[in-house]
C-alpha positions as CSV (number, residue, x, y, z in Angstrom):
1,M,15.2,11.5,-2.4
2,A,13.3,14.5,-4.1
3,G,13.2,16.7,-7.0
4,D,13.4,15.7,-10.3
5,Q,15.9,13.0,-10.0
6,I,14.3,9.7,-10.5
7,P,16.3,6.4,-8.9
8,V,17.1,3.2,-11.0
9,W,14.6,1.3,-9.2
10,L,11.7,3.5,-10.0
11,E,12.4,3.9,-13.6
12,G,9.7,2.3,-15.6
13,F,7.1,3.4,-13.2
14,V,7.7,7.1,-12.9
15,D,9.4,9.5,-15.2
16,S,9.8,13.1,-14.9
17,G,6.5,14.1,-16.7
18,D,4.8,12.1,-13.8
19,L,6.8,14.0,-11.3
20,K,5.5,17.1,-12.6
21,R,1.8,16.0,-13.0
22,I,1.9,14.4,-9.5
23,E,3.1,18.0,-8.0
24,E,0.6,19.7,-10.1
25,A,-2.3,17.9,-8.9
26,V,-0.9,18.3,-5.1
27,V,-0.8,22.0,-5.7
28,R,-4.5,22.2,-7.1
29,A,-5.8,19.8,-4.2
30,E,-4.1,22.1,-1.6
31,S,-5.7,25.3,-3.5
32,K,-8.9,24.1,-2.3
33,T,-8.4,22.5,1.1
34,A,-6.7,23.6,4.5
35,A,-5.3,19.8,4.5
36,E,-1.8,19.1,3.0
37,I,-1.0,15.9,0.9
38,V,2.3,14.1,0.7
39,P,3.0,11.9,-1.8
40,L,5.8,9.2,-1.1
41,I,7.3,6.1,-2.7
42,V,9.8,3.9,-1.1
43,R,11.8,1.0,-2.7
44,R,10.9,-1.5,0.2
45,S,9.5,-1.9,3.6
46,S,10.3,-5.6,4.2
47,A,13.7,-6.8,5.8
48,I,15.5,-8.7,3.0
49,G,18.7,-9.8,5.0
50,H,17.7,-13.1,5.5
51,L,16.5,-14.1,1.9
52,P,20.3,-15.3,0.7
53,L,20.1,-17.7,3.4
54,M,16.7,-18.8,2.7
55,I,17.5,-19.2,-0.7
56,F,20.6,-21.0,-0.4
57,S,18.8,-23.5,1.9
58,L,15.9,-24.0,-0.9
59,L,18.3,-24.7,-3.4
60,S,20.5,-26.8,-1.4
61,F,17.2,-29.0,-0.2
62,L,16.2,-29.3,-3.7
63,T,19.6,-30.6,-4.8
64,L,19.7,-33.4,-2.2
65,V,16.3,-34.5,-2.9
66,L,16.4,-34.6,-6.6
67,L,20.2,-35.7,-6.9
68,W,21.2,-37.6,-4.0
69,P,19.3,-40.7,-5.1
70,F,21.5,-40.7,-8.2
71,H,24.6,-39.5,-6.5
72,D,26.4,-42.8,-7.3
73,L,26.0,-41.9,-11.2
74,V,26.8,-38.2,-10.6
75,D,30.1,-39.3,-8.5
76,A,31.1,-41.5,-11.4
77,A,30.5,-38.7,-14.1
78,Y,31.8,-35.5,-12.1
79,G,33.9,-36.8,-9.2
80,D,33.5,-36.6,-5.5
81,Y,33.5,-32.9,-5.3
82,W,30.4,-32.1,-7.2
83,L,28.0,-31.6,-4.5
84,P,30.4,-29.2,-2.7
85,L,31.1,-27.3,-5.8
86,L,27.2,-27.1,-6.5
87,L,26.4,-25.9,-3.1
88,L,29.1,-23.0,-3.3
89,G,27.6,-22.2,-6.7
90,W,24.0,-22.0,-5.1
91,L,25.4,-19.9,-2.3
92,A,27.2,-17.6,-5.1
93,V,23.7,-17.1,-6.9
94,A,21.7,-16.7,-3.7
95,F,22.7,-13.1,-3.0
96,P,21.9,-11.8,-6.6
97,L,18.7,-13.5,-6.5
98,A,17.9,-12.2,-3.2
99,K,17.9,-8.6,-4.8
100,L,15.3,-9.3,-7.3
101,H,12.0,-7.9,-6.5
102,H,9.8,-10.8,-8.0
103,V,12.2,-13.2,-5.6
104,Q,11.5,-11.0,-2.6
105,R,7.8,-11.1,-3.3
106,W,7.7,-14.7,-3.7
107,L,9.7,-15.6,-0.4
108,I,8.0,-13.0,2.0
109,P,4.5,-14.0,2.8
110,D,2.0,-11.4,2.1
111,V,0.6,-10.9,5.6
112,D,4.6,-9.8,6.5
113,E,4.8,-7.5,3.5
114,D,1.5,-5.9,4.6
115,F,2.4,-5.5,8.2
116,Q,6.1,-4.0,7.2
117,A,4.7,-1.6,4.7
118,R,2.2,-0.2,7.3
119,R,4.9,0.0,9.7
120,R,7.1,2.0,7.2
121,A,4.1,4.3,6.4
122,W,3.8,5.4,10.0
123,A,7.5,5.9,10.2
124,E,7.6,8.0,7.2
125,F,4.4,9.6,8.3
126,A,6.6,10.8,11.3
127,A,9.9,11.8,9.6
128,N,8.2,13.5,6.9
129,R,6.8,15.7,9.5
130,V,3.0,14.9,8.5
131,A,1.8,14.8,11.8
132,S,3.9,18.1,12.6
133,K,1.5,20.2,10.8
134,K,0.0,22.6,13.7
135,D,-3.7,21.9,12.9
136,R,-3.1,18.0,12.5
137,K,-4.6,18.1,8.8
138,G,-1.6,16.2,7.0
139,V,-2.5,13.3,4.6
140,L,0.1,10.6,3.4
141,L,-0.3,8.7,0.2
142,F,2.4,5.8,0.6
143,V,3.7,3.2,-1.6
144,S,6.1,0.4,-1.1
145,M,7.5,-0.3,-4.2
146,M,8.6,-4.0,-3.8
147,E,5.7,-5.0,-2.0
148,R,3.4,-3.2,-4.1
149,K,1.5,-2.1,-1.5
150,A,-0.4,1.4,-0.9
151,V,-1.1,2.9,2.3
152,F,-3.3,5.9,3.1
153,L,-2.7,7.6,6.5
154,V,-4.5,10.7,8.0
155,D,-3.6,12.9,10.9
156,E,-6.0,13.2,13.9
157,G,-7.4,16.2,12.9
158,L,-9.0,14.4,9.7
159,L,-10.2,11.4,11.3
160,A,-13.7,12.0,11.7
161,L,-13.9,12.2,7.8
162,W,-13.3,8.6,7.4
163,S,-14.1,5.3,9.4
164,P,-11.4,2.8,9.7
165,T,-13.1,0.8,6.9
166,D,-13.3,4.0,4.6
167,L,-9.4,4.4,5.1
168,E,-9.0,0.8,3.9
169,H,-11.3,1.3,1.1
170,F,-9.6,4.4,-0.2
171,A,-6.1,2.7,0.3
172,A,-7.5,-0.3,-1.8
173,D,-8.8,2.0,-4.6
174,F,-5.2,3.8,-4.6
175,G,-3.5,0.1,-4.9
176,R,-6.0,-0.8,-7.7
177,R,-5.1,2.3,-9.5
178,L,-1.5,1.7,-9.3
179,H,-1.9,-1.8,-10.7
180,E,-4.2,-0.9,-13.6
181,L,-2.9,2.4,-14.6
182,P,0.3,4.5,-15.3
183,W,1.7,5.5,-11.7
184,G,1.3,9.3,-12.4
185,Q,-2.2,8.9,-13.6
186,A,-3.0,6.8,-10.6
187,F,-1.5,9.5,-8.1
188,E,-3.2,12.3,-9.9
189,E,-6.6,10.6,-9.9
190,T,-6.3,9.7,-6.2
191,I,-5.3,13.2,-5.2
192,E,-8.2,14.6,-7.3
193,E,-10.6,12.3,-5.4
194,L,-9.2,13.0,-2.0
195,A,-9.1,16.8,-2.9
196,E,-13.0,16.6,-3.4
197,K,-13.8,15.3,-0.3
198,L,-11.5,17.3,1.6
199,E,-12.8,20.5,-0.1
200,K,-16.1,20.1,1.2
201,A,-14.9,19.2,4.8
202,L,-11.9,21.7,5.0
203,P,-12.2,24.3,2.6
204,R,-9.0,26.4,2.1
205,E,-8.6,29.4,4.3
206,A,-7.2,33.1,3.6
207,G,-3.5,33.1,4.4
208,S,-3.0,29.3,5.1
209,R,0.6,28.4,4.4
210,D,2.2,25.2,2.6
211,E,4.2,23.5,5.4
212,L,5.0,20.4,3.7
213,G,5.7,20.8,0.1
214,N,4.2,19.4,-2.8
215,R,6.7,17.4,-4.7
216,L,6.8,13.4,-4.7
217,Q,8.9,12.1,-2.0
218,M,11.3,9.0,-3.4
219,K,13.3,7.2,-0.7
220,E,15.1,3.6,-0.3
């Protein structure tokens, strides 16, 4: 999703003013450097299809552990069918619970979230044609909403400017800004920092053409 239409899952984090702020930051940055910057937010990177079953299993296990020692008392109070009915209730609530970002982050290990976010970032790097820029000087600022993960990827034409450690530090600083600042401001400050480095190493040349666009991309 692009343009000025903000998806429901992103409301409260980004507004129309932020979209303009981010786009203008990209335009300013690309007026100084031959590199191109693509900002992108996705709803999630991790698979969640297994979470309803996990939630149902967890709730069922807790029910058996906590209530089974007193099942005679519960049977006397609620009859013989309380357990099947309760399990059906857990099954019914497991699906809406699995859609909540807080529940997803709690149940998915951080190492898995990090791996999935990086894998999605590389997929989007290709899908957004960042790697198709003819001089191989594209940059992706990627955020995975559910996982709260920031990833910073550069094409091979820019790799000499950052060591692997520097890339990780830049992504960590970007993630810190997202946690501490309004997201529009976090993107803007990160893009400005990026432009300062790129301008010195790769100043914009006369006749340079914008191949990738300037707007914030928003995807499921």
